ChimeraX commands (.cxc) that place a marker at each C-alpha (Angstrom):
marker #1 position -9.22,-25.66,-32.31 radius 0.5
marker #1 position -12.81,-26.84,-32.58 radius 0.5
marker #1 position -14.87,-29.16,-30.46 radius 0.5
marker #1 position -18.16,-30.47,-31.93 radius 0.5
marker #1 position -18.57,-27.48,-34.26 radius 0.5
marker #1 position -17.93,-24.92,-31.52 radius 0.5
marker #1 position -14.76,-22.85,-31.47 radius 0.5
marker #1 position -12.65,-23.70,-28.41 radius 0.5
marker #1 position -11.20,-20.91,-26.27 radius 0.5
marker #1 position -8.31,-21.64,-23.90 radius 0.5
marker #1 position -9.06,-21.23,-20.17 radius 0.5
marker #1 position -7.12,-17.99,-19.67 radius 0.5
marker #1 position -8.99,-16.36,-22.55 radius 0.5
marker #1 position -12.30,-17.48,-21.07 radius 0.5
marker #1 position -11.40,-15.94,-17.72 radius 0.5
marker #1 position -10.22,-12.76,-19.44 radius 0.5
marker #1 position -13.49,-12.55,-21.36 radius 0.5
marker #1 position -15.44,-13.42,-18.23 radius 0.5
marker #1 position -13.77,-10.44,-16.51 radius 0.5
marker #1 position -14.67,-8.13,-19.39 radius 0.5
marker #1 position -18.31,-9.27,-19.51 radius 0.5
marker #1 position -18.72,-9.00,-15.74 radius 0.5
marker #1 position -16.85,-5.67,-15.75 radius 0.5
marker #1 position -19.23,-4.30,-18.38 radius 0.5
marker #1 position -22.18,-5.54,-16.33 radius 0.5
marker #1 position -20.80,-3.79,-13.25 radius 0.5
marker #1 position -20.31,-0.62,-15.30 radius 0.5
marker #1 position -24.01,-0.74,-16.12 radius 0.5
marker #1 position -24.68,-1.05,-12.38 radius 0.5
marker #1 position -22.40,1.96,-11.84 radius 0.5
marker #1 position -24.42,3.93,-14.41 radius 0.5
marker #1 position -27.45,3.48,-12.16 radius 0.5
marker #1 position -26.21,6.66,-10.45 radius 0.5
marker #1 position -27.53,8.52,-13.50 radius 0.5
marker #1 position -31.11,7.36,-12.92 radius 0.5
marker #1 position -30.85,7.69,-9.15 radius 0.5
marker #1 position -29.29,11.16,-9.46 radius 0.5
marker #1 position -32.14,12.21,-11.72 radius 0.5
marker #1 position -34.85,10.90,-9.41 radius 0.5
marker #1 position -33.30,12.01,-6.11 radius 0.5
marker #1 position -31.61,15.35,-5.53 radius 0.5
marker #1 position -28.15,14.26,-4.37 radius 0.5
marker #1 position -26.13,17.00,-2.72 radius 0.5
marker #1 position -22.68,15.39,-2.99 radius 0.5
marker #1 position -22.91,13.73,-6.41 radius 0.5
marker #1 position -19.26,12.70,-6.65 radius 0.5
marker #1 position -19.35,11.16,-3.16 radius 0.5
marker #1 position -22.45,9.17,-4.14 radius 0.5
marker #1 position -20.79,8.03,-7.40 radius 0.5
marker #1 position -17.77,6.86,-5.41 radius 0.5
marker #1 position -20.01,4.73,-3.20 radius 0.5
marker #1 position -21.69,3.15,-6.24 radius 0.5
marker #1 position -18.23,2.53,-7.74 radius 0.5
marker #1 position -17.03,0.62,-4.67 radius 0.5
marker #1 position -20.29,-1.34,-4.56 radius 0.5
marker #1 position -19.60,-2.27,-8.20 radius 0.5
marker #1 position -16.16,-3.60,-7.25 radius 0.5
marker #1 position -17.77,-5.82,-4.62 radius 0.5
marker #1 position -20.39,-7.07,-7.10 radius 0.5
marker #1 position -17.63,-7.66,-9.68 radius 0.5
marker #1 position -15.61,-9.82,-7.26 radius 0.5
marker #1 position -18.69,-11.85,-6.25 radius 0.5
marker #1 position -19.78,-12.42,-9.85 radius 0.5
marker #1 position -16.27,-13.29,-11.03 radius 0.5
marker #1 position -16.04,-15.98,-8.36 radius 0.5
marker #1 position -19.64,-17.21,-8.77 radius 0.5
marker #1 position -20.03,-17.38,-12.59 radius 0.5
marker #1 position -18.64,-20.65,-14.00 radius 0.5
marker #1 position -16.30,-20.39,-16.98 radius 0.5
marker #1 position -18.27,-22.95,-19.00 radius 0.5
marker #1 position -21.30,-20.61,-19.09 radius 0.5
marker #1 position -19.09,-17.88,-20.52 radius 0.5
marker #1 position -17.61,-20.41,-23.00 radius 0.5
marker #1 position -21.06,-21.24,-24.38 radius 0.5
marker #1 position -22.06,-17.56,-24.51 radius 0.5
marker #1 position -19.02,-16.31,-26.42 radius 0.5
marker #1 position -18.77,-19.37,-28.68 radius 0.5
marker #1 position -22.24,-18.62,-29.94 radius 0.5
marker #1 position -21.62,-14.90,-30.47 radius 0.5
marker #1 position -18.02,-14.18,-31.39 radius 0.5
marker #1 position -15.25,-15.72,-33.47 radius 0.5
marker #1 position -11.90,-15.76,-31.65 radius 0.5
marker #1 position -10.28,-13.21,-34.01 radius 0.5
marker #1 position -13.06,-10.66,-33.45 radius 0.5
marker #1 position -12.86,-11.24,-29.72 radius 0.5
marker #1 position -9.09,-10.68,-29.72 radius 0.5
marker #1 position -9.53,-7.47,-31.77 radius 0.5
marker #1 position -12.28,-6.15,-29.46 radius 0.5
marker #1 position -10.22,-6.93,-26.36 radius 0.5
marker #1 position -7.16,-5.11,-27.69 radius 0.5
marker #1 position -9.23,-2.13,-28.85 radius 0.5
marker #1 position -10.92,-1.95,-25.44 radius 0.5
marker #1 position -7.59,-1.92,-23.62 radius 0.5
marker #1 position -6.18,0.75,-25.96 radius 0.5
marker #1 position -9.23,3.02,-25.66 radius 0.5
marker #1 position -9.44,2.51,-21.89 radius 0.5
marker #1 position -5.79,3.42,-21.35 radius 0.5
marker #1 position -6.03,6.51,-23.59 radius 0.5
marker #1 position -9.17,7.77,-21.86 radius 0.5
marker #1 position -7.63,7.08,-18.44 radius 0.5
marker #1 position -4.49,9.00,-19.41 radius 0.5
marker #1 position -6.47,11.96,-20.74 radius 0.5
marker #1 position -8.67,12.00,-17.64 radius 0.5
marker #1 position -5.70,11.91,-15.27 radius 0.5
marker #1 position -3.95,14.62,-17.28 radius 0.5
marker #1 position -7.09,16.77,-17.10 radius 0.5
marker #1 position -7.40,16.30,-13.34 radius 0.5
marker #1 position -3.72,17.05,-12.78 radius 0.5
marker #1 position -3.70,20.10,-15.04 radius 0.5
marker #1 position -7.13,21.66,-14.47 radius 0.5
marker #1 position -8.44,20.66,-11.08 radius 0.5
marker #1 position -8.71,23.46,-8.53 radius 0.5
marker #1 position -8.91,20.86,-5.76 radius 0.5
marker #1 position -5.58,19.31,-6.79 radius 0.5
marker #1 position -3.91,22.71,-7.09 radius 0.5
marker #1 position -5.15,23.83,-3.66 radius 0.5
marker #1 position -4.09,20.52,-2.07 radius 0.5
marker #1 position -0.59,20.92,-3.59 radius 0.5
marker #1 position -0.35,24.48,-2.22 radius 0.5
marker #1 position -1.34,23.29,1.27 radius 0.5
marker #1 position 1.18,20.45,1.13 radius 0.5
marker #1 position 3.95,22.81,-0.06 radius 0.5
marker #1 position 3.38,25.23,2.81 radius 0.5
marker #1 position 5.89,24.95,5.68 radius 0.5
marker #1 position 3.19,24.20,8.27 radius 0.5
marker #1 position 1.17,21.96,5.90 radius 0.5
marker #1 position -1.86,24.17,6.55 radius 0.5
marker #1 position -3.19,27.42,5.08 radius 0.5
marker #1 position -5.97,29.84,5.90 radius 0.5
marker #1 position -8.57,30.84,3.30 radius 0.5
marker #1 position -6.74,34.16,2.81 radius 0.5
marker #1 position -3.42,32.39,2.19 radius 0.5
marker #1 position -5.06,30.05,-0.33 radius 0.5
marker #1 position -6.61,33.01,-2.14 radius 0.5
marker #1 position -3.18,34.66,-2.42 radius 0.5
marker #1 position -1.56,31.47,-3.78 radius 0.5
marker #1 position -4.40,30.40,-6.06 radius 0.5
marker #1 position -5.69,33.37,-8.01 radius 0.5
marker #1 position -9.23,32.59,-9.17 radius 0.5
marker #1 position -9.08,35.42,-11.71 radius 0.5
marker #1 position -6.11,33.71,-13.42 radius 0.5
marker #1 position -8.00,30.39,-13.37 radius 0.5
marker #1 position -11.05,31.97,-15.04 radius 0.5
marker #1 position -8.93,33.91,-17.54 radius 0.5
marker #1 position -6.97,30.78,-18.53 radius 0.5
marker #1 position -10.24,28.83,-18.93 radius 0.5
marker #1 position -11.67,31.53,-21.19 radius 0.5
marker #1 position -8.47,31.66,-23.24 radius 0.5
marker #1 position -8.53,27.88,-23.65 radius 0.5
marker #1 position -12.15,27.98,-24.80 radius 0.5
marker #1 position -11.28,30.72,-27.28 radius 0.5
marker #1 position -8.30,28.72,-28.58 radius 0.5
marker #1 position -10.62,25.71,-29.05 radius 0.5
marker #1 position -13.03,27.89,-31.05 radius 0.5
marker #1 position -15.89,27.72,-28.53 radius 0.5
marker #1 position -15.73,31.42,-27.59 radius 0.5
marker #1 position -14.79,34.63,-29.30 radius 0.5
marker #1 position -13.95,37.88,-27.60 radius 0.5
marker #1 position -15.40,41.19,-28.74 radius 0.5
marker #1 position -14.00,43.99,-26.65 radius 0.5
marker #1 position -14.64,43.04,-23.05 radius 0.5
marker #1 position -17.38,40.51,-23.92 radius 0.5
marker #1 position -17.08,36.79,-24.55 radius 0.5
marker #1 position -19.61,35.15,-26.85 radius 0.5
marker #1 position -20.29,31.57,-27.82 radius 0.5
marker #1 position -19.36,30.54,-31.34 radius 0.5
marker #1 position -21.42,27.95,-33.26 radius 0.5
marker #1 position -18.96,25.35,-32.00 radius 0.5
marker #1 position -19.55,26.58,-28.43 radius 0.5
marker #1 position -23.32,26.35,-28.90 radius 0.5
marker #1 position -22.94,22.78,-30.13 radius 0.5
marker #1 position -20.88,22.02,-27.03 radius 0.5
marker #1 position -23.68,23.44,-24.84 radius 0.5
marker #1 position -26.35,21.41,-26.69 radius 0.5
marker #1 position -24.40,18.26,-25.84 radius 0.5
marker #1 position -23.51,18.90,-22.20 radius 0.5
marker #1 position -26.29,21.10,-20.80 radius 0.5
marker #1 position -28.98,18.40,-21.08 radius 0.5
marker #1 position -26.65,15.97,-19.28 radius 0.5
marker #1 position -26.03,18.49,-16.48 radius 0.5
marker #1 position -29.76,19.22,-16.26 radius 0.5
marker #1 position -30.71,15.53,-16.22 radius 0.5
marker #1 position -28.19,14.74,-13.47 radius 0.5
marker #1 position -29.23,17.88,-11.57 radius 0.5
marker #1 position -25.64,19.08,-11.42 radius 0.5
marker #1 position -25.81,22.53,-9.92 radius 0.5
marker #1 position -23.32,25.34,-10.31 radius 0.5
marker #1 position -20.31,24.76,-8.13 radius 0.5
marker link #1:1,2 radius 0.2
marker link #1:2,3 radius 0.2
marker link #1:3,4 radius 0.2
marker link #1:4,5 radius 0.2
marker link #1:5,6 radius 0.2
marker link #1:6,7 radius 0.2
marker link #1:7,8 radius 0.2
marker link #1:8,9 radius 0.2
marker link #1:9,10 radius 0.2
marker link #1:10,11 radius 0.2
marker link #1:11,12 radius 0.2
marker link #1:12,13 radius 0.2
marker link #1:13,14 radius 0.2
marker link #1:14,15 radius 0.2
marker link #1:15,16 radius 0.2
marker link #1:16,17 radius 0.2
marker link #1:17,18 radius 0.2
marker link #1:18,19 radius 0.2
marker link #1:19,20 radius 0.2
marker link #1:20,21 radius 0.2
marker link #1:21,22 radius 0.2
marker link #1:22,23 radius 0.2
marker link #1:23,24 radius 0.2
marker link #1:24,25 radius 0.2
marker link #1:25,26 radius 0.2
marker link #1:26,27 radius 0.2
marker link #1:27,28 radius 0.2
marker link #1:28,29 radius 0.2
marker link #1:29,30 radius 0.2
marker link #1:30,31 radius 0.2
marker link #1:31,32 radius 0.2
marker link #1:32,33 radius 0.2
marker link #1:33,34 radius 0.2
marker link #1:34,35 radius 0.2
marker link #1:35,36 radius 0.2
marker link #1:36,37 radius 0.2
marker link #1:37,38 radius 0.2
marker link #1:38,39 radius 0.2
marker link #1:39,40 radius 0.2
marker link #1:40,41 radius 0.2
marker link #1:41,42 radius 0.2
marker link #1:42,43 radius 0.2
marker link #1:43,44 radius 0.2
marker link #1:44,45 radius 0.2
marker link #1:45,46 radius 0.2
marker link #1:46,47 radius 0.2
marker link #1:47,48 radius 0.2
marker link #1:48,49 radius 0.2
marker link #1:49,50 radius 0.2
marker link #1:50,51 radius 0.2
marker link #1:51,52 radius 0.2
marker link #1:52,53 radius 0.2
marker link #1:53,54 radius 0.2
marker link #1:54,55 radius 0.2
marker link #1:55,56 radius 0.2
marker link #1:56,57 radius 0.2
marker link #1:57,58 radius 0.2
marker link #1:58,59 radius 0.2
marker link #1:59,60 radius 0.2
marker link #1:60,61 radius 0.2
marker link #1:61,62 radius 0.2
marker link #1:62,63 radius 0.2
marker link #1:63,64 radius 0.2
marker link #1:64,65 radius 0.2
marker link #1:65,66 radius 0.2
marker link #1:66,67 radius 0.2
marker link #1:67,68 radius 0.2
marker link #1:68,69 radius 0.2
marker link #1:69,70 radius 0.2
marker link #1:70,71 radius 0.2
marker link #1:71,72 radius 0.2
marker link #1:72,73 radius 0.2
marker link #1:73,74 radius 0.2
marker link #1:74,75 radius 0.2
marker link #1:75,76 radius 0.2
marker link #1:76,77 radius 0.2
marker link #1:77,78 radius 0.2
marker link #1:78,79 radius 0.2
marker link #1:79,80 radius 0.2
marker link #1:80,81 radius 0.2
marker link #1:81,82 radius 0.2
marker link #1:82,83 radius 0.2
marker link #1:83,84 radius 0.2
marker link #1:84,85 radius 0.2
marker link #1:85,86 radius 0.2
marker link #1:86,87 radius 0.2
marker link #1:87,88 radius 0.2
marker link #1:88,89 radius 0.2
marker link #1:89,90 radius 0.2
marker link #1:90,91 radius 0.2
marker link #1:91,92 radius 0.2
marker link #1:92,93 radius 0.2
marker link #1:93,94 radius 0.2
marker link #1:94,95 radius 0.2
marker link #1:95,96 radius 0.2
marker link #1:96,97 radius 0.2
marker link #1:97,98 radius 0.2
marker link #1:98,99 radius 0.2
marker link #1:99,100 radius 0.2
marker link #1:100,101 radius 0.2
marker link #1:101,102 radius 0.2
marker link #1:102,103 radius 0.2
marker link #1:103,104 radius 0.2
marker link #1:104,105 radius 0.2
marker link #1:105,106 radius 0.2
marker link #1:106,107 radius 0.2
marker link #1:107,108 radius 0.2
marker link #1:108,109 radius 0.2
marker link #1:109,110 radius 0.2
marker link #1:110,111 radius 0.2
marker link #1:111,112 radius 0.2
marker link #1:112,113 radius 0.2
marker link #1:113,114 radius 0.2
marker link #1:114,115 radius 0.2
marker link #1:115,116 radius 0.2
marker link #1:116,117 radius 0.2
marker link #1:117,118 radius 0.2
marker link #1:118,119 radius 0.2
marker link #1:119,120 radius 0.2
marker link #1:120,121 radius 0.2
marker link #1:121,122 radius 0.2
marker link #1:122,123 radius 0.2
marker link #1:123,124 radius 0.2
marker link #1:124,125 radius 0.2
marker link #1:125,126 radius 0.2
marker link #1:126,127 radius 0.2
marker link #1:127,128 radius 0.2
marker link #1:128,129 radius 0.2
marker link #1:129,130 radius 0.2
marker link #1:130,131 radius 0.2
marker link #1:131,132 radius 0.2
marker link #1:132,133 radius 0.2
marker link #1:133,134 radius 0.2
marker link #1:134,135 radius 0.2
marker link #1:135,136 radius 0.2
marker link #1:136,137 radius 0.2
marker link #1:137,138 radius 0.2
marker link #1:138,139 radius 0.2
marker link #1:139,140 radius 0.2
marker link #1:140,141 radius 0.2
marker link #1:141,142 radius 0.2
marker link #1:142,143 radius 0.2
marker link #1:143,144 radius 0.2
marker link #1:144,145 radius 0.2
marker link #1:145,146 radius 0.2
marker link #1:146,147 radius 0.2
marker link #1:147,148 radius 0.2
marker link #1:148,149 radius 0.2
marker link #1:149,150 radius 0.2
marker link #1:150,151 radius 0.2
marker link #1:151,152 radius 0.2
marker link #1:152,153 radius 0.2
marker link #1:153,154 radius 0.2
marker link #1:154,155 radius 0.2
marker link #1:155,156 radius 0.2
marker link #1:156,157 radius 0.2
marker link #1:157,158 radius 0.2
marker link #1:158,159 radius 0.2
marker link #1:159,160 radius 0.2
marker link #1:160,161 radius 0.2
marker link #1:161,162 radius 0.2
marker link #1:162,163 radius 0.2
marker link #1:163,164 radius 0.2
marker link #1:164,165 radius 0.2
marker link #1:165,166 radius 0.2
marker link #1:166,167 radius 0.2
marker link #1:167,168 radius 0.2
marker link #1:168,169 radius 0.2
marker link #1:169,170 radius 0.2
marker link #1:170,171 radius 0.2
marker link #1:171,172 radius 0.2
marker link #1:172,173 radius 0.2
marker link #1:173,174 radius 0.2
marker link #1:174,175 radius 0.2
marker link #1:175,176 radius 0.2
marker link #1:176,177 radius 0.2
marker link #1:177,178 radius 0.2
marker link #1:178,179 radius 0.2
marker link #1:179,180 radius 0.2
marker link #1:180,181 radius 0.2
marker link #1:181,182 radius 0.2
marker link #1:182,183 radius 0.2
marker link #1:183,184 radius 0.2
marker link #1:184,185 radius 0.2
marker link #1:185,186 radius 0.2
marker link #1:186,187 radius 0.2
marker link #1:187,188 radius 0.2
view
């Protein structure tokens, strides 16, 4: 449907698009932790990121309520045909859900914190000492499994008792080391 040469978008689509535009804007606000983390040495980086995330939710709610739909209508009518917008929205949802699934799977499968929390919860008293945790969660197995995974992915090769980076492993380091250095992520 067209109105005076401008493609018309139904109200629910406008609000959906408004949410995506404001959500993207809030994501950019969330990414401010990168600049702040580079400028200021933050000791608990994840805790700081969580605070910025919740601030972003507050900003999102305020903007969603405050920004009129007709401003969004004019903005998207000038930039995007409806079919491209529908494609981009569907692709965004698909990619978001896949990344979320992979992230949650990674946390569930690889996180030492999750594993230790599960061991504490499984214990009869719902509490464990450091010695009990060490017996239940063998760090040597964790390291060995990590090295084996990296070897299976072609990032490491083993020569006798030594592990060495492969060209693929060096490429991996060239991508992630500068990010770690920029964010001042220390060994943990």
